[in-house]
C-alpha positions as CSV (number, residue, x, y, z in Angstrom):
1,Q,24.1,-67.2,63.8
2,V,21.8,-64.3,63.3
3,Q,22.9,-60.6,63.1
4,V,20.4,-57.9,63.8
5,V,21.2,-54.3,62.7
6,E,19.0,-51.3,63.4
7,S,19.2,-47.9,61.6
8,G,17.2,-44.7,61.3
9,G,17.3,-43.3,64.8
10,G,18.1,-39.6,65.4
11,L,16.9,-36.3,66.9
12,V,13.5,-35.0,65.9
13,Q,11.2,-32.3,67.2
14,P,7.9,-33.1,68.9
15,G,5.3,-34.0,66.2
16,G,8.0,-35.1,63.8
17,S,8.5,-38.5,62.2
18,L,11.2,-41.1,62.0
19,R,11.4,-44.4,60.2
20,L,13.5,-47.2,61.8
21,S,14.8,-50.2,59.9
22,C,16.0,-53.5,61.1
23,A,17.8,-56.0,58.9
24,A,18.5,-59.7,59.9
25,S,21.2,-61.7,58.3
26,G,23.1,-64.9,58.8
27,S,21.2,-68.1,59.6
28,I,17.9,-66.4,59.0
29,F,15.8,-69.3,57.7
30,S,12.3,-69.7,59.3
31,I,12.2,-66.3,60.9
32,T,8.8,-65.9,62.6
33,T,8.0,-62.8,64.6
34,M,10.0,-59.5,64.4
35,G,9.4,-56.5,66.6
36,W,10.5,-53.3,68.3
37,Y,11.2,-52.6,72.0
38,R,12.4,-49.5,73.6
39,Q,14.2,-48.7,76.9
40,I,14.7,-45.6,78.9
41,P,17.7,-45.6,81.3
42,G,16.5,-46.8,84.8
43,K,13.3,-48.4,83.3
44,Q,12.5,-51.8,82.0
45,R,12.6,-52.6,78.3
46,E,9.1,-52.4,76.9
47,L,7.2,-53.7,73.9
48,V,6.5,-51.1,71.2
49,A,5.2,-53.3,68.3
50,T,5.5,-56.8,66.9
51,I,4.6,-58.4,63.5
52,T,4.4,-62.0,62.6
53,R,5.5,-63.4,59.3
54,G,1.9,-63.4,58.2
55,G,1.5,-59.8,59.0
56,L,-0.4,-59.9,62.2
57,T,0.6,-56.8,64.3
58,N,0.5,-55.9,68.0
59,Y,1.1,-52.4,69.4
60,A,1.6,-51.0,72.9
61,D,-1.3,-48.7,73.8
62,S,1.0,-45.7,74.0
63,V,1.9,-45.9,70.3
64,K,-1.4,-47.0,68.7
65,G,-2.5,-44.7,66.0
66,R,1.0,-43.1,65.8
67,F,3.4,-45.9,64.9
68,T,3.1,-48.5,62.2
69,I,5.2,-51.7,62.0
70,S,5.7,-53.5,58.7
71,R,8.1,-56.1,57.2
72,D,9.6,-57.2,54.0
73,N,10.1,-61.0,54.2
74,T,12.2,-61.1,51.0
75,K,14.7,-58.8,52.7
76,N,14.3,-60.1,56.2
77,T,13.7,-56.6,57.2
78,V,11.2,-54.9,59.7
79,Y,10.3,-51.3,59.8
80,L,8.8,-49.0,62.3
81,Q,7.3,-45.7,61.0
82,M,6.9,-43.3,63.9
83,N,4.7,-40.3,63.5
84,S,3.5,-37.6,65.8
85,L,6.5,-38.2,68.0
86,K,6.4,-37.1,71.7
87,P,9.2,-36.4,74.1
88,E,8.1,-39.5,76.1
89,D,9.0,-41.6,73.0
90,T,12.7,-40.8,73.7
91,A,14.5,-44.1,74.2
92,V,16.9,-46.6,72.8
93,Y,14.9,-48.7,70.4
94,Y,15.8,-52.4,70.0
95,C,14.9,-54.8,67.2
96,K,14.1,-58.4,68.2
97,V,14.1,-61.2,65.7
98,E,12.6,-64.7,66.4
99,R,13.0,-67.9,64.5
100,G,11.9,-71.5,64.6
101,S,15.1,-73.1,65.8
102,L,17.4,-72.6,68.8
103,P,18.6,-70.1,69.7
104,N,15.4,-68.5,68.8
105,R,15.7,-64.9,69.9
106,F,18.2,-62.3,68.7
107,W,18.5,-58.6,69.5
108,G,20.0,-55.7,67.7
109,Q,22.4,-53.2,69.2
110,G,19.9,-50.5,69.5
111,T,19.4,-47.1,68.0
112,Q,18.8,-43.8,69.9
113,V,15.6,-41.9,69.2
114,T,15.4,-38.5,70.9
115,V,12.4,-36.2,70.6
116,S,13.1,-32.7,71.8
117,S,12.8,-29.1,70.7
């Protein structure tokens, strides 16, 4: 159906930057919203940022001013530029892709982001 693959995670020092990428493939016609969520062990998965096909964005308060979400519709790819990273940003980051037909929601496998000195 739809395959979602994230990349770009890794280990960075506080104050550093990372750029995550998420590419969707397969039956990817009519993709609508794409976004990033993160999860810390023992806690619920939480919204980081979303972006519609038209470019409207939404951010969690904790990342506003530091993270930027963008997308390339021709490549069915969404990006998350993360700047001024903090230890509390450490989590597994998951990409979510939505489309106009059922099933309409797909998740990537997750990529680990660790912010530590």
